Biopython code that builds the backbone (N, CA, C, O; Angstrom):
import numpy as np
from Bio.PDB.StructureBuilder import StructureBuilder

atoms = [
    (1, "MET", "N", (168.324, 213.123, 25.961)),
    (1, "MET", "CA", (167.356, 212.376, 25.808)),
    (1, "MET", "C", (166.951, 212.276, 24.207)),
    (1, "MET", "O", (166.475, 211.263, 23.696)),
    (2, "ALA", "N", (167.238, 213.556, 23.485)),
    (2, "ALA", "CA", (167.203, 213.769, 21.939)),
    (2, "ALA", "C", (168.551, 212.969, 21.272)),
    (2, "ALA", "O", (168.532, 212.742, 20.062)),
    (3, "GLN", "N", (169.406, 212.661, 21.868)),
    (3, "GLN", "CA", (170.448, 212.201, 21.322)),
    (3, "GLN", "C", (170.058, 210.674, 21.618)),
    (3, "GLN", "O", (170.450, 210.013, 20.657)),
    (4, "ASN", "N", (169.526, 209.971, 22.438)),
    (4, "ASN", "CA", (168.953, 208.773, 22.738)),
    (4, "ASN", "C", (168.009, 208.499, 21.935)),
    (4, "ASN", "O", (167.867, 207.331, 21.575)),
    (5, "GLU", "N", (167.189, 209.458, 21.493)),
    (5, "GLU", "CA", (166.215, 209.103, 20.402)),
    (5, "GLU", "C", (166.800, 208.878, 18.955)),
    (5, "GLU", "O", (166.478, 208.081, 18.074)),
    (6, "VAL", "N", (167.580, 209.664, 19.003)),
    (6, "VAL", "CA", (168.283, 209.534, 17.388)),
    (6, "VAL", "C", (168.712, 208.236, 17.340)),
    (6, "VAL", "O", (168.441, 207.409, 16.468)),
    (7, "ARG", "N", (169.582, 208.051, 18.586)),
    (7, "ARG", "CA", (170.398, 206.414, 18.345)),
    (7, "ARG", "C", (169.549, 205.691, 18.104)),
    (7, "ARG", "O", (169.612, 204.989, 17.094)),
    (8, "LEU", "N", (168.330, 205.629, 19.087)),
    (8, "LEU", "CA", (167.509, 204.173, 18.745)),
    (8, "LEU", "C", (166.930, 204.247, 17.388)),
    (8, "LEU", "O", (166.812, 203.194, 16.762)),
    (9, "GLN", "N", (166.509, 205.500, 16.792)),
    (9, "GLN", "CA", (165.753, 205.536, 15.713)),
    (9, "GLN", "C", (166.906, 205.026, 14.466)),
    (9, "GLN", "O", (166.616, 204.319, 13.501)),
    (10, "LEU", "N", (168.064, 205.510, 14.734)),
    (10, "LEU", "CA", (169.167, 204.946, 13.660)),
    (10, "LEU", "C", (169.645, 203.202, 13.771)),
    (10, "LEU", "O", (170.303, 202.643, 12.893)),
    (11, "HIS", "N", (169.168, 202.544, 15.005)),
    (11, "HIS", "CA", (169.316, 201.254, 15.445)),
    (11, "HIS", "C", (168.051, 200.809, 14.485)),
    (11, "HIS", "O", (168.174, 200.073, 13.506)),
    (12, "ALA", "N", (167.030, 201.287, 14.861)),
    (12, "ALA", "CA", (165.682, 200.596, 13.935)),
    (12, "ALA", "C", (165.902, 200.616, 12.721)),
    (12, "ALA", "O", (165.675, 199.635, 12.012)),
    (13, "LEU", "N", (166.407, 201.793, 12.245)),
    (13, "LEU", "CA", (166.800, 202.115, 10.711)),
    (13, "LEU", "C", (167.424, 200.861, 10.072)),
    (13, "LEU", "O", (167.001, 200.245, 9.094)),
    (14, "ALA", "N", (168.629, 200.579, 10.896)),
    (14, "ALA", "CA", (169.467, 199.653, 10.317)),
    (14, "ALA", "C", (169.076, 198.199, 10.460)),
    (14, "ALA", "O", (169.559, 197.296, 9.778)),
    (15, "TYR", "N", (168.188, 198.052, 11.374)),
    (15, "TYR", "CA", (167.691, 196.777, 11.525)),
    (15, "TYR", "C", (166.514, 196.185, 10.430)),
    (15, "TYR", "O", (166.345, 195.072, 9.933)),
    (16, "ASN", "N", (165.732, 197.583, 10.294)),
    (16, "ASN", "CA", (164.851, 197.335, 8.809)),
    (16, "ASN", "C", (165.397, 197.130, 7.952)),
    (16, "ASN", "O", (165.111, 196.173, 7.231)),
    (17, "LEU", "N", (166.556, 198.084, 7.661)),
    (17, "LEU", "CA", (167.479, 198.028, 6.057)),
    (17, "LEU", "C", (167.892, 196.343, 6.098)),
    (17, "LEU", "O", (167.472, 195.606, 5.206)),
    (18, "GLY", "N", (168.728, 195.824, 7.188)),
    (18, "GLY", "CA", (168.797, 194.708, 7.142)),
    (18, "GLY", "C", (167.631, 193.486, 6.951)),
    (18, "GLY", "O", (167.916, 192.558, 6.194)),
    (19, "ILE", "N", (166.846, 193.490, 7.363)),
    (19, "ILE", "CA", (165.571, 192.805, 7.428)),
    (19, "ILE", "C", (165.285, 192.934, 5.689)),
    (19, "ILE", "O", (165.200, 192.004, 4.887)),
    (20, "PHE", "N", (165.198, 194.089, 5.484)),
    (20, "PHE", "CA", (164.910, 194.618, 3.895)),
    (20, "PHE", "C", (165.634, 193.819, 2.966)),
    (20, "PHE", "O", (165.118, 193.075, 2.133)),
    (21, "LEU", "N", (167.132, 194.046, 3.182)),
    (21, "LEU", "CA", (168.149, 193.582, 2.606)),
    (21, "LEU", "C", (168.401, 192.254, 2.227)),
    (21, "LEU", "O", (169.109, 192.018, 1.248)),
    (22, "GLN", "N", (167.741, 191.087, 3.109)),
    (22, "GLN", "CA", (167.777, 189.835, 3.212)),
    (22, "GLN", "C", (167.129, 189.279, 2.099)),
    (22, "GLN", "O", (167.425, 188.127, 1.781)),
    (23, "GLY", "N", (166.250, 189.939, 1.417)),
    (23, "GLY", "CA", (165.483, 189.559, 0.001)),
    (23, "GLY", "C", (166.258, 190.038, -1.318)),
    (23, "GLY", "O", (165.871, 189.727, -2.445)),
    (24, "ALA", "N", (167.418, 190.846, -1.062)),
    (24, "ALA", "CA", (167.944, 191.305, -2.045)),
    (24, "ALA", "C", (169.258, 190.424, -2.541)),
    (24, "ALA", "O", (169.664, 189.560, -1.764)),
    (25, "ASP", "N", (169.992, 190.626, -3.911)),
    (25, "ASP", "CA", (170.916, 189.774, -4.463)),
    (25, "ASP", "C", (172.025, 190.681, -4.248)),
    (25, "ASP", "O", (172.392, 191.250, -5.276)),
    (26, "LEU", "N", (172.655, 190.969, -3.194)),
    (26, "LEU", "CA", (173.657, 191.674, -2.415)),
    (26, "LEU", "C", (174.994, 191.339, -3.090)),
    (26, "LEU", "O", (175.235, 190.224, -3.553)),
    (27, "PRO", "N", (175.807, 192.325, -3.116)),
    (27, "PRO", "CA", (177.197, 192.086, -3.435)),
    (27, "PRO", "C", (177.791, 191.076, -2.620)),
    (27, "PRO", "O", (177.232, 190.823, -1.553)),
    (28, "GLU", "N", (178.916, 190.402, -2.960)),
    (28, "GLU", "CA", (179.656, 189.649, -2.220)),
    (28, "GLU", "C", (180.394, 190.141, -0.991)),
    (28, "GLU", "O", (180.761, 189.466, -0.029)),
    (29, "GLU", "N", (180.572, 191.679, -1.239)),
    (29, "GLU", "CA", (181.395, 192.296, -0.069)),
    (29, "GLU", "C", (180.342, 192.458, 1.097)),
    (29, "GLU", "O", (180.815, 192.746, 2.197)),
    (30, "MET", "N", (179.199, 192.333, 1.013)),
    (30, "MET", "CA", (178.045, 193.022, 2.288)),
    (30, "MET", "C", (177.559, 191.355, 2.604)),
    (30, "MET", "O", (176.633, 191.175, 3.396)),
    (31, "VAL", "N", (178.041, 190.506, 2.131)),
    (31, "VAL", "CA", (177.147, 189.203, 2.549)),
    (31, "VAL", "C", (177.453, 188.791, 4.103)),
    (31, "VAL", "O", (176.547, 188.346, 4.807)),
    (32, "ASP", "N", (178.368, 188.911, 4.441)),
    (32, "ASP", "CA", (178.686, 189.070, 6.269)),
    (32, "ASP", "C", (178.695, 190.366, 6.933)),
    (32, "ASP", "O", (179.240, 190.320, 8.036)),
    (33, "TRP", "N", (178.283, 191.430, 6.614)),
    (33, "TRP", "CA", (177.892, 192.597, 7.284)),
    (33, "TRP", "C", (176.727, 192.462, 8.240)),
    (33, "TRP", "O", (175.574, 192.105, 7.997)),
    (34, "SER", "N", (177.306, 192.843, 9.425)),
    (34, "SER", "CA", (176.535, 192.855, 10.383)),
    (34, "SER", "C", (175.375, 193.989, 10.712)),
    (34, "SER", "O", (175.472, 195.020, 10.047)),
    (35, "LEU", "N", (174.307, 193.915, 11.646)),
    (35, "LEU", "CA", (173.503, 195.235, 11.273)),
    (35, "LEU", "C", (174.119, 196.595, 11.829)),
    (35, "LEU", "O", (173.549, 197.653, 11.563)),
    (36, "THR", "N", (175.213, 196.575, 12.554)),
    (36, "THR", "CA", (176.137, 197.639, 12.869)),
    (36, "THR", "C", (177.026, 197.961, 11.893)),
    (36, "THR", "O", (177.171, 199.164, 11.674)),
    (37, "SER", "N", (177.576, 197.282, 11.335)),
    (37, "SER", "CA", (178.009, 197.171, 9.828)),
    (37, "SER", "C", (176.988, 198.204, 8.932)),
    (37, "SER", "O", (177.265, 199.354, 8.593)),
    (38, "LEU", "N", (176.119, 197.692, 8.734)),
    (38, "LEU", "CA", (175.001, 198.188, 7.872)),
    (38, "LEU", "C", (174.968, 199.901, 8.422)),
    (38, "LEU", "O", (175.223, 200.903, 7.754)),
    (39, "GLN", "N", (174.708, 199.838, 9.345)),
    (39, "GLN", "CA", (174.538, 201.529, 10.126)),
    (39, "GLN", "C", (175.617, 202.291, 10.068)),
    (39, "GLN", "O", (175.557, 203.471, 9.724)),
    (40, "THR", "N", (176.961, 201.552, 10.476)),
    (40, "THR", "CA", (178.335, 202.671, 10.014)),
    (40, "THR", "C", (178.482, 202.883, 8.982)),
    (40, "THR", "O", (178.819, 203.994, 8.574)),
    (41, "ARG", "N", (178.259, 201.813, 8.199)),
    (41, "ARG", "CA", (178.661, 202.091, 6.677)),
    (41, "ARG", "C", (177.779, 202.630, 5.686)),
    (41, "ARG", "O", (178.244, 203.149, 4.671)),
    (42, "LEU", "N", (176.515, 202.550, 5.897)),
    (42, "LEU", "CA", (175.694, 203.116, 4.779)),
    (42, "LEU", "C", (174.794, 204.117, 5.589)),
    (42, "LEU", "O", (174.245, 204.979, 4.903)),
    (43, "ILE", "N", (174.552, 204.138, 6.975)),
    (43, "ILE", "CA", (173.597, 205.137, 7.662)),
    (43, "ILE", "C", (174.408, 206.214, 7.948)),
    (43, "ILE", "O", (174.125, 207.289, 7.417)),
    (44, "LYS", "N", (175.307, 206.144, 8.640)),
    (44, "LYS", "CA", (176.201, 207.215, 9.623)),
    (44, "LYS", "C", (176.985, 207.683, 8.759)),
    (44, "LYS", "O", (178.121, 207.636, 9.232)),
    (45, "ILE", "N", (176.988, 208.123, 7.715)),
    (45, "ILE", "CA", (177.910, 208.483, 6.723)),
    (45, "ILE", "C", (177.707, 210.229, 6.716)),
    (45, "ILE", "O", (176.685, 210.781, 7.123)),
    (46, "GLY", "N", (178.679, 210.807, 6.269)),
    (46, "GLY", "CA", (178.725, 212.489, 5.817)),
    (46, "GLY", "C", (177.949, 212.431, 4.458)),
    (46, "GLY", "O", (178.279, 211.592, 3.619)),
    (47, "ALA", "N", (176.830, 213.389, 4.204)),
    (47, "ALA", "CA", (176.744, 213.603, 3.167)),
    (47, "ALA", "C", (176.011, 215.098, 2.837)),
    (47, "ALA", "O", (175.458, 215.805, 3.679)),
    (48, "ARG", "N", (176.145, 215.377, 1.469)),
    (48, "ARG", "CA", (175.687, 216.659, 1.177)),
    (48, "ARG", "C", (174.866, 216.590, 0.157)),
    (48, "ARG", "O", (175.191, 216.145, -0.944)),
    (49, "VAL", "N", (173.630, 217.070, 0.483)),
    (49, "VAL", "CA", (172.284, 217.320, -0.470)),
    (49, "VAL", "C", (172.320, 218.153, -1.122)),
    (49, "VAL", "O", (172.162, 219.239, -0.563)),
    (50, "VAL", "N", (172.537, 218.172, -2.617)),
    (50, "VAL", "CA", (172.438, 219.244, -3.627)),
    (50, "VAL", "C", (171.097, 219.174, -4.416)),
    (50, "VAL", "O", (170.731, 218.215, -5.095)),
    (51, "ARG", "N", (170.500, 220.204, -4.244)),
    (51, "ARG", "CA", (169.144, 220.327, -5.125)),
    (51, "ARG", "C", (169.356, 221.206, -6.276)),
    (51, "ARG", "O", (170.017, 222.244, -6.326)),
    (52, "HIS", "N", (168.584, 220.527, -7.330)),
    (52, "HIS", "CA", (168.883, 221.197, -8.468)),
    (52, "HIS", "C", (167.296, 221.370, -9.000)),
    (52, "HIS", "O", (166.397, 220.684, -8.512)),
    (53, "ALA", "N", (167.052, 222.366, -10.060)),
    (53, "ALA", "CA", (165.425, 222.121, -10.693)),
    (53, "ALA", "C", (165.022, 220.744, -10.813)),
    (53, "ALA", "O", (163.981, 220.478, -10.213)),
    (54, "ARG", "N", (165.652, 219.670, -11.517)),
    (54, "ARG", "CA", (165.149, 218.421, -11.896)),
    (54, "ARG", "C", (165.599, 217.500, -11.070)),
    (54, "ARG", "O", (165.158, 216.443, -11.520)),
    (55, "ALA", "N", (166.250, 217.268, -10.076)),
    (55, "ALA", "CA", (166.990, 216.169, -9.327)),
    (55, "ALA", "C", (167.693, 216.543, -8.133)),
    (55, "ALA", "O", (168.351, 217.579, -8.038)),
    (56, "THR", "N", (167.547, 215.673, -7.203)),
    (56, "THR", "CA", (168.146, 215.877, -5.920)),
    (56, "THR", "C", (169.371, 215.163, -5.719)),
    (56, "THR", "O", (169.050, 213.976, -5.669)),
    (57, "THR", "N", (170.741, 215.287, -5.562)),
    (57, "THR", "CA", (171.806, 214.411, -5.407)),
    (57, "THR", "C", (172.373, 214.351, -4.088)),
    (57, "THR", "O", (172.518, 215.430, -3.514)),
    (58, "PHE", "N", (172.781, 213.120, -3.395)),
    (58, "PHE", "CA", (173.422, 213.099, -2.352)),
    (58, "PHE", "C", (174.958, 213.183, -2.714)),
    (58, "PHE", "O", (175.316, 212.451, -3.636)),
    (59, "GLN", "N", (175.669, 213.775, -2.264)),
    (59, "GLN", "CA", (177.167, 213.453, -2.511)),
    (59, "GLN", "C", (177.539, 212.744, -1.231)),
    (59, "GLN", "O", (177.525, 213.365, -0.169)),
    (60, "LEU", "N", (177.794, 211.764, -1.275)),
    (60, "LEU", "CA", (178.656, 210.687, -0.171)),
    (60, "LEU", "C", (180.113, 210.905, -0.015)),
    (60, "LEU", "O", (180.856, 211.268, -0.927)),
    (61, "ALA", "N", (180.448, 210.672, 1.136)),
    (61, "ALA", "CA", (182.092, 210.793, 1.106)),
    (61, "ALA", "C", (182.437, 209.092, 1.357)),
    (61, "ALA", "O", (181.945, 208.292, 2.152)),
    (62, "GLU", "N", (183.399, 208.952, 0.412)),
    (62, "GLU", "CA", (183.685, 207.323, 0.046)),
    (62, "GLU", "C", (184.623, 206.995, 1.177)),
    (62, "GLU", "O", (185.794, 206.842, 0.829)),
    (63, "VAL", "N", (184.376, 206.864, 2.365)),
    (63, "VAL", "CA", (185.391, 206.375, 3.320)),
    (63, "VAL", "C", (184.907, 204.783, 3.754)),
    (63, "VAL", "O", (185.741, 203.948, 4.105)),
    (64, "SER", "N", (183.817, 204.563, 3.697)),
    (64, "SER", "CA", (183.338, 203.398, 4.153)),
    (64, "SER", "C", (183.116, 202.537, 3.071)),
    (64, "SER", "O", (183.646, 201.428, 3.134)),
    (65, "VAL", "N", (182.242, 202.903, 1.804)),
    (65, "VAL", "CA", (181.548, 202.435, 0.918)),
    (65, "VAL", "C", (182.087, 203.142, -0.470)),
    (65, "VAL", "O", (181.861, 204.334, -0.681)),
    (66, "SER", "N", (182.675, 202.479, -1.221)),
    (66, "SER", "CA", (182.872, 202.882, -2.420)),
    (66, "SER", "C", (181.928, 203.261, -3.329)),
    (66, "SER", "O", (180.809, 202.768, -3.184)),
    (67, "GLY", "N", (182.123, 204.072, -4.297)),
    (67, "GLY", "CA", (181.042, 204.572, -5.233)),
    (67, "GLY", "C", (180.461, 203.269, -5.935)),
    (67, "GLY", "O", (179.254, 203.029, -5.892)),
    (68, "ASN", "N", (181.278, 202.519, -6.521)),
    (68, "ASN", "CA", (181.075, 201.441, -7.283)),
    (68, "ASN", "C", (179.991, 200.521, -6.181)),
    (68, "ASN", "O", (178.814, 200.392, -6.517)),
    (69, "LEU", "N", (180.358, 200.071, -5.211)),
    (69, "LEU", "CA", (179.657, 199.124, -4.232)),
    (69, "LEU", "C", (178.471, 199.822, -3.658)),
    (69, "LEU", "O", (177.574, 199.099, -3.224)),
    (70, "PHE", "N", (178.346, 200.933, -3.598)),
    (70, "PHE", "CA", (177.107, 201.900, -3.069)),
    (70, "PHE", "C", (176.074, 201.571, -4.640)),
    (70, "PHE", "O", (175.054, 200.906, -4.466)),
    (71, "ALA", "N", (176.324, 201.948, -5.766)),
    (71, "ALA", "CA", (175.854, 201.892, -6.811)),
    (71, "ALA", "C", (175.056, 200.200, -7.156)),
    (71, "ALA", "O", (173.933, 199.921, -7.576)),
    (72, "ARG", "N", (176.227, 199.335, -6.752)),
    (72, "ARG", "CA", (175.667, 197.660, -7.001)),
    (72, "ARG", "C", (174.443, 197.534, -5.874)),
    (72, "ARG", "O", (173.446, 196.830, -6.040)),
    (73, "ILE", "N", (174.763, 198.512, -4.462)),
    (73, "ILE", "CA", (173.728, 198.100, -3.693)),
    (73, "ILE", "C", (172.276, 198.765, -3.882)),
    (73, "ILE", "O", (171.229, 198.301, -3.431)),
    (74, "HIS", "N", (172.393, 199.750, -4.512)),
    (74, "HIS", "CA", (171.277, 200.537, -4.910)),
    (74, "HIS", "C", (170.776, 199.532, -6.378)),
    (74, "HIS", "O", (169.578, 199.255, -6.341)),
    (75, "ALA", "N", (171.252, 199.183, -7.157)),
    (75, "ALA", "CA", (170.893, 198.603, -7.910)),
    (75, "ALA", "C", (170.234, 197.031, -7.508)),
    (75, "ALA", "O", (169.489, 196.366, -8.227)),
    (76, "ALA", "N", (170.600, 196.770, -6.538)),
    (76, "ALA", "CA", (170.258, 195.486, -6.051)),
    (76, "ALA", "C", (168.626, 195.910, -5.352)),
    (76, "ALA", "O", (167.587, 195.350, -5.701)),
    (77, "ILE", "N", (168.700, 196.894, -4.424)),
    (77, "ILE", "CA", (167.494, 197.356, -4.102)),
    (77, "ILE", "C", (166.368, 197.817, -5.000)),
    (77, "ILE", "O", (165.163, 197.751, -4.758)),
    (78, "TYR", "N", (166.957, 198.287, -6.061)),
    (78, "TYR", "CA", (166.144, 198.619, -7.153)),
    (78, "TYR", "C", (165.351, 197.551, -7.792)),
    (78, "TYR", "O", (164.188, 197.737, -8.152)),
    (79, "ARG", "N", (165.980, 196.430, -7.934)),
    (79, "ARG", "CA", (165.563, 195.158, -8.705)),
    (79, "ARG", "C", (164.533, 194.589, -7.618)),
    (79, "ARG", "O", (163.840, 193.691, -8.094)),
    (80, "LEU", "N", (164.287, 194.853, -6.420)),
    (80, "LEU", "CA", (163.246, 194.158, -5.511)),
    (80, "LEU", "C", (161.788, 194.477, -5.983)),
    (80, "LEU", "O", (160.969, 193.579, -5.789)),
    (81, "ARG", "N", (161.343, 195.641, -6.582)),
    (81, "ARG", "CA", (160.257, 196.071, -6.943)),
    (81, "ARG", "C", (160.459, 196.963, -8.147)),
    (81, "ARG", "O", (161.399, 197.718, -8.398)),
    (82, "ALA", "N", (159.301, 196.689, -8.872)),
    (82, "ALA", "CA", (159.473, 197.453, -10.039)),
    (82, "ALA", "C", (159.129, 199.143, -9.571)),
    (82, "ALA", "O", (158.671, 199.512, -8.489)),
    (83, "PRO", "N", (159.488, 199.951, -10.690)),
    (83, "PRO", "CA", (159.516, 201.350, -10.453)),
    (83, "PRO", "C", (158.112, 201.905, -10.457)),
    (83, "PRO", "O", (157.334, 201.154, -11.045)),
    (84, "PRO", "N", (157.675, 202.775, -10.072)),
    (84, "PRO", "CA", (156.571, 203.197, -10.159)),
    (84, "PRO", "C", (155.912, 203.563, -11.540)),
    (84, "PRO", "O", (156.719, 204.014, -12.353)),
    (85, "VAL", "N", (154.744, 203.472, -11.927)),
    (85, "VAL", "CA", (154.383, 203.758, -13.238)),
    (85, "VAL", "C", (153.739, 205.287, -13.338)),
    (85, "VAL", "O", (152.591, 205.509, -12.951)),
    (86, "PRO", "N", (154.501, 206.202, -13.836)),
    (86, "PRO", "CA", (153.837, 207.305, -14.135)),
    (86, "PRO", "C", (152.433, 207.397, -14.550)),
    (86, "PRO", "O", (151.971, 206.477, -15.226)),
    (87, "GLU", "N", (151.587, 208.551, -14.175)),
    (87, "GLU", "CA", (150.271, 208.476, -14.427)),
    (87, "GLU", "C", (149.977, 209.735, -15.303)),
    (87, "GLU", "O", (148.834, 209.954, -15.704)),
]
sb = StructureBuilder()
sb.init_structure("model")
sb.init_model(0)
sb.init_chain("A")
sb.init_seg("    ")
for serial, (resi, resn, name, xyz) in enumerate(atoms, 1):
    if name == "N":
        sb.init_residue(resn, " ", resi, " ")
    sb.init_atom(name, np.array(xyz, "f"), 0.0, 1.0, " ", f" {name:<3s}", serial, name[0])
structure = sb.get_structure()
């Protein structure tokens, strides 16, 4: 049951990510990705979380998405909304 729940949550996350990314100016490599492609290439990849005093870093495996493509995807998502204003 727990595995089915995790699988359902991954599919829901991939679907929501796909809908969210429709409004972004994505790199050409991603134009024809399906929701399954998003799930397998962006969500189901191995990563190590490294926490330091001032930053948290995700060290991703470059199996499905290169570091350059991931940076361009991140930049497209970042441009969708303004960063929060520090108080």
